[in-house]
C-alpha positions in Angstrom: -21.9 1.1 4.0 -19.3 2.8 2.4 -15.7 1.7 2.7 -12.3 3.3 2.1 -9.6 0.9 0.1 -6.2 2.2 0.0 -2.6 0.4 -0.1 1.0 1.6 -0.5 1.0 4.7 1.4 4.7 4.6 1.8 5.8 6.7 3.7 3.2 9.8 2.1 1.6 11.9 4.0 0.6 14.4 2.2 -1.0 11.9 -0.3 -2.6 9.9 2.7 -4.2 13.4 3.8 -6.3 14.7 0.8 -7.8 11.3 0.1 -8.6 11.5 4.0 -9.9 14.6 3.9 -11.9 14.4 -0.2 -13.5 11.4 0.9 -16.4 10.2 3.5 -16.4 6.8 4.6 -18.0 5.2 7.3 -15.1 2.7 7.6 -11.3 2.5 6.1 -9.4 -0.3 5.2 -5.6 0.0 4.4 -3.5 -3.2 3.2 -0.4 -2.4 4.1 3.3 -1.3 3.4 2.7 2.2 5.7 6.1 3.0 5.4 8.9 3.5 3.0 10.2 5.3 -0.1 8.0 8.3 1.7 9.8 11.1 3.5 6.4 11.1 6.2 6.6 7.4 7.7 6.0 8.5 11.8 3.3 10.7 10.8 1.3 8.1 7.9 1.7 4.9 11.4 -0.2 7.7 13.7 -2.7 8.6 10.5 -4.0 5.0 9.8 -3.5 3.8 13.8 -5.8 7.3 14.0 -8.1 6.2 11.1 -8.3 2.8 10.0 -10.6 -0.2 10.9 -8.2 -2.8 9.3 -4.9 -3.2 8.7 -2.8 -5.9 7.1 0.5 -5.5 6.7 2.5 -5.1 3.7 6.3 -6.5 2.9 8.0 -3.3 3.8 6.5 -3.2 7.1 7.8 -6.3 8.0 10.8 -5.5 6.9 10.8 -1.8 9.1 9.5 -3.2 12.0 12.0 -6.7 11.7 15.1 -5.6 10.1 14.7 -7.9 7.5 14.8 -7.8 3.5 11.7 -6.6 1.6 11.7 -9.1 -0.5 11.7 -5.8 -3.3 12.5 -6.3 -7.2 16.9 -6.5 -8.4 15.5 -3.2 -9.5 14.4 -1.2 -6.3 16.3 -3.6 -4.0 19.2 -0.7 -3.6 16.9 2.5 -3.1 14.8 0.8 -1.1 18.1 -0.4 1.4 18.9 3.4 1.3 15.7 4.7 2.5 14.6 2.2 4.7 17.4 3.3 6.8 15.8 6.5 7.3 12.4 5.2 7.7 13.9 3.3 10.7 15.7 6.5 12.0 12.3 8.6 11.7 9.8 6.0 13.4 9.3 5.4 17.2 10.0 1.8 19.0 5.9 1.9 20.0 5.3 2.5 15.6 7.4 -0.3 15.1 6.1 -3.0 17.6 2.6 -1.5 15.8 4.4 -2.6 12.5 5.4 -5.8 13.4 2.3 -6.3 15.4 0.0 -6.1 12.3 -1.7 -9.4 10.3 -1.0 -10.6 7.0 -4.3 -11.9 6.5 -7.4 -10.7 7.6 -11.1 -11.9 6.8 -13.8 -8.9 7.5 -17.6 -9.3 6.7 -17.0 -12.5 3.9 -13.6 -10.5 2.4 -10.7 -11.5 3.0 -7.4 -8.0 3.1 -4.0 -9.4 2.1 -0.9 -7.3 1.5 0.0 -10.0 -1.9 -1.7 -13.1 -0.7 -2.8 -15.5 1.7 -0.3 -15.5 4.7 1.9 -14.5 1.9 4.1 -11.0 2.2 5.9 -10.8 -1.4 4.0 -12.3 -4.5 2.9 -9.9 -7.0 -1.1 -10.9 -8.5 -1.2 -8.7 -11.5 -4.3 -8.0 -14.3 -2.1 -10.0 -16.1 -1.0 -13.0 -13.5 -1.8 -16.4 -14.9 -5.0 -17.2 -12.9 -2.6 -21.0 -12.0 -0.9 -18.2 -10.4 -4.1 -17.3 -7.7 -4.4 -21.5 -7.4 -4.4 -20.5 -2.8 -7.4 -18.8 -3.1 -9.9 -21.5 -5.0 -10.6 -22.8 -1.9 -11.5 -19.7 0.3 -14.9 -18.5 1.1 -14.8 -15.5 0.7 -14.9 -14.3 -3.2 -14.3 -11.4 -2.5 -10.8 -10.7 -2.3 -9.0 -7.3 -1.5 -4.9 -7.2 -2.0 -1.7 -4.8 -2.8 1.2 -4.8 -3.2 1.8 -4.2 -7.2 1.5 -0.7 -7.6 -1.7 -1.1 -9.6 -5.1 -1.0 -9.8 -7.0 -4.3 -11.0 -10.4 -5.4 -10.6 -10.8 -9.4 -11.9 -12.6 -12.3 -11.8 -10.8 -16.2 -10.6 -12.4 -19.4 -9.8 -16.0 -17.1 -9.5 -13.9 -14.8 -6.8 -13.4 -11.1 -7.0 -9.8 -9.6 -6.7 -9.7 -6.0 -6.1 -6.3 -3.5 -5.9 -7.0 -0.2 -5.1 -3.6 0.4 -6.4 -1.1 3.1 -4.2 -2.1 5.8 -2.3 1.6 6.9 -2.0 3.8 5.4 -5.5 2.0 4.5 -8.5 3.5 2.7 -10.7 1.4 2.6 -13.8 2.7 5.5 -15.4 0.1 8.7 -13.5 1.6 10.1 -10.4 -1.7 10.7 -8.7 -3.0 8.7 -6.2 -5.2 6.0 -6.1 -7.7 3.8 -3.8 -11.1 3.0 -4.5 -14.7 2.6 -2.4 -16.2 -0.3 -2.0 -20.2 0.5 -0.9 -23.5 -1.6 -1.7 -21.2 -4.3 -3.9 -19.7 -1.8 -5.8 -16.4 -1.0 -6.7 -15.8 3.0 -7.7 -11.6 3.2 -8.8 -10.6 6.7 -8.7 -7.5 8.7 -8.9 -6.9 12.1 -6.6 -4.4 14.7 -7.2 -1.7 16.2 -4.4 0.8 18.1 -4.0 3.8 16.2 -5.1 6.1 19.0 -4.7 5.9 19.3 -1.8 6.4 15.4 -0.8 9.4 16.5 -3.1 10.8 19.0 -0.8 10.1 17.3 2.5 12.6 14.3 0.6 15.2 17.5 -0.1 15.2 18.3 3.2 16.0 14.9 4.1 18.7 14.0 1.8 16.7 11.5 -0.2 18.1 10.2 -2.9 17.0 11.2 -6.3 15.7 9.0 -7.8 13.2 8.6 -4.6 12.0 11.9 -6.0 11.8 10.5 -9.9 9.8 7.6 -9.4 7.1 9.4 -7.5 6.8 12.0 -10.0 6.9 9.9 -12.7 4.4 7.4 -11.4 6.9 4.3 -12.6 10.6 3.1 -11.2 13.2 5.1 -12.6 16.5 2.9 -13.4 
């Protein structure tokens, strides 16, 4: 069984369709944040609804669905608020309901899937996060935890449990602008990165009058101030 793991698409339909076309897979798990920052939010929702076997809710999905704050850090708060207005206009009511009804945590085939942490949309669990920050997972039955949110690929074992983050498909933050994802097959994890037509996304953003900073973040693969 080959499972494609993706997270943090952020309205980047070009990256999403490129990876889904490139990879042969039996099932698709999405760790949330389908929307925001990118220009093609409705298209991303439609493709995920069609192709994904399991989807959990991200903090940006929640913000768009319910009209609440996304809980972003100070360096991105203003930008996230500005682009969210465009996201809300881009998607229909049916899509908002879809985002609202997504689970925060899902258990399947011995895995626990969540965007950030157990029943938590906002906690950042990074490759260098102290182990004590993972204590909420200590007593769960599942030994494989798959999450997103940080936009950084991760493979750590803590408390005898393996934590996998496939990275961000549509909004990388590790100074590599390629689409990041992972493949789980027969208990083995392969982390991957793939080039896609970023300039096509940039042109779309220009047409829709997105902030220049949002374009630079996409091009550089990191937060720029």
